[in-house]
C-alpha positions in Angstrom: 0.0 0.0 0.0 2.9 2.3 0.7 4.3 2.0 -2.9 1.0 3.0 -4.5 1.4 6.8 -4.0 5.0 6.5 -5.1 4.0 4.8 -8.4 1.3 7.4 -9.0 3.8 10.2 -8.4 6.2 8.7 -10.9 3.4 8.4 -13.5 3.0 12.1 -13.3 6.6 13.2 -12.8 8.3 11.0 -15.4 6.6 12.5 -18.4 6.9 16.1 -17.0 10.6 15.6 -16.4 11.1 14.2 -19.9 9.4 17.2 -21.5 11.2 19.7 -19.3 14.6 18.2 -20.2 13.8 18.9 -23.9 13.6 15.2 -24.8 10.9 13.7 -26.9 8.2 12.5 -24.6 7.6 8.8 -24.3 4.3 7.1 -25.2 3.4 6.4 -21.6 0.0 5.5 -20.1 -1.3 5.0 -16.6 -4.4 3.0 -15.5 -6.3 2.4 -12.3 -8.5 -0.7 -11.7 -10.8 -2.3 -9.3 -10.2 -6.1 -9.4 -12.6 -8.7 -8.0 -10.8 -12.1 -7.6 -12.3 -15.5 -7.0 -10.5 -18.6 -5.7 -11.4 -21.8 -3.9 -9.9 -22.7 -0.5 -10.8 -26.2 0.6 -14.1 -26.1 -1.2 -15.1 -22.6 -0.2 -14.9 -19.6 -2.5 -13.3 -16.3 -1.4 -13.7 -13.1 -3.4 -11.3 -10.3 -2.3 -11.4 -6.9 -3.9 -8.2 -5.1 -4.9 -7.1 -1.6 -6.2 -4.5 -1.8 -8.9 -2.3 0.9 -10.5 -0.5 0.4 -13.9 2.3 2.2 -15.6 2.8 1.3 -19.2 5.0 2.1 -22.2 4.1 1.5 -25.8 7.0 -0.1 -27.7 5.3 -0.4 -31.0 1.7 0.3 -32.2 -0.4 -2.2 -30.3 2.5 -3.7 -28.2 3.5 -2.4 -24.8 5.1 -3.3 -21.5 3.5 -2.5 -18.1 4.1 -2.8 -14.4 1.2 -3.3 -12.0 1.0 -2.8 -8.3 -2.2 -3.8 -6.4 -3.3 -3.9 -2.8 -6.3 -5.4 -1.1 -9.3 -3.0 -0.5 -11.7 -5.5 1.0 -11.0 -8.9 2.4 -13.4 -11.8 2.3 -14.4 -14.3 5.0 -15.6 -17.9 4.7 -16.8 -19.6 7.8 -14.0 -18.9 10.3 -11.3 -17.8 7.8 -10.4 -14.2 6.9 -8.7 -13.9 3.6 -7.0 -10.8 2.1 -4.6 -10.0 -0.8 -2.0 -7.8 0.8 0.0 -7.0 -2.3 0.2 -8.0 -6.0 3.0 -7.1 -8.4 3.0 -8.0 -12.1 5.1 -7.3 -15.1 3.2 -7.7 -18.4 3.4 -7.6 -22.2 0.3 -6.0 -23.6 -0.9 -6.8 -27.2 -3.8 -4.5 -28.3 -5.7 -4.2 -31.5 -6.5 -0.9 -33.3 -9.9 0.6 -32.4 -12.6 -0.8 -34.6 -16.2 0.4 -34.2 -15.4 2.2 -31.0 -13.7 -0.7 -29.2 -10.2 -2.3 -29.0 -9.5 -5.9 -27.9 -6.3 -6.9 -26.0 -4.4 -9.7 -24.4 -2.0 -9.4 -21.5 0.7 -12.0 -20.7 3.0 -11.7 -17.7 4.4 -12.9 -14.4 2.9 -12.0 -11.1 3.7 -12.2 -7.4 0.9 -12.0 -4.8 1.0 -12.1 -1.0 -2.1 -13.4 0.7 -2.9 -12.9 4.4 -5.1 -15.4 6.2 -6.4 -15.6 9.8 -8.8 -17.9 11.6 -11.0 -15.7 13.8 -11.4 -18.3 16.5 -7.7 -19.2 16.8 -5.3 -16.7 18.4 -2.0 -16.4 16.6 -3.2 -18.1 13.4 -2.3 -15.2 11.1 -0.3 -16.3 8.1 1.2 -14.5 5.1 2.2 -16.4 2.0 3.6 -15.3 -1.3 3.0 -17.0 -4.6 4.5 -16.4 -8.0 3.3 -17.5 -11.4 1.8 -16.8 -14.8 -0.8 -14.1 -15.5 -3.0 -13.9 -18.6 -5.9 -11.6 -19.4 -8.3 -10.7 -22.2 -10.2 -7.5 -22.3 -11.7 -4.6 -24.1 -10.9 -0.9 -24.1 -13.7 1.6 -24.9 -12.0 5.0 -25.9 -14.0 8.0 -24.6 -11.5 10.6 -25.8 -8.1 10.7 -27.5 -6.4 10.1 -24.1 -9.1 8.4 -21.9 -10.5 4.9 -22.1 -12.6 2.5 -20.1 -11.0 -0.9 -19.6 -12.6 -4.2 -18.7 -11.0 -7.6 -18.6 -11.1 -11.2 -17.3 -7.8 -12.4 -15.7 -6.4 -15.8 -14.8 -3.4 -16.3 -12.4 -1.7 -19.7 -12.3 0.5 -19.6 -9.2 3.0 -22.2 -8.0 1.5 -24.9 -5.7 -1.4 -25.4 -8.1 -3.2 -22.2 -6.9 -5.4 -20.7 -9.6 -7.2 -17.3 -9.3 -9.8 -15.9 -11.7 -10.6 -12.2 -11.7 -12.6 -9.5 -13.3 -11.4 -5.9 -13.5 -12.8 -2.6 -14.6 -11.0 0.7 -14.7 -9.8 3.7 -16.6 -6.7 4.3 -18.7 -5.1 7.6 -19.5 -2.5 8.4 -22.1 0.0 10.8 -20.5 0.6 12.4 -23.9 -0.5 12.1 -27.5 2.9 10.7 -28.7 2.6 7.4 -30.6 5.5 4.9 -30.8 6.1 5.9 -34.5 6.6 9.6 -33.4 8.9 8.6 -30.5 10.9 6.0 -32.2 11.6 7.6 -35.7 13.1 4.4 -37.2 9.6 2.8 -37.0 8.1 5.1 -39.6 
């Protein structure tokens, strides 16, 4: 949770610093999401809610890299077990189609690390924190509402070590820091 304000500050300061230094501005975007995850623990489903911030850079038209940082907003309880996602960090490759009929489709592939906090309400000292690493894949749609803003919705699947699988749905907003395209930034791509 402490890193979230730092990432958001970097999302604003990095493009400003680049422009002030007289360099061509990078094709950077930021996004914020609300994620609703779902996973089974011993036959019971838990559905924690997360807030996620993303910083991305377009390498080519329709291909970018991004870093995501998320933290739990609302934990979930099943029977006697409290479950929370304390942190999530992901590094992704984003492949996105051009906008056709007001919508763009995309796929995200990456690696993620998540830390889960659990605690049994009736057992003192039962708090536990475990970290898992694994593959992340997502498919989604972006609905542009202006040249810089878009609404983003996606289904996500996490495949962590120890055969732990997490499904998720997310909705959020994406903002292009500037109107620079990869072709404008990287002249050799023209």
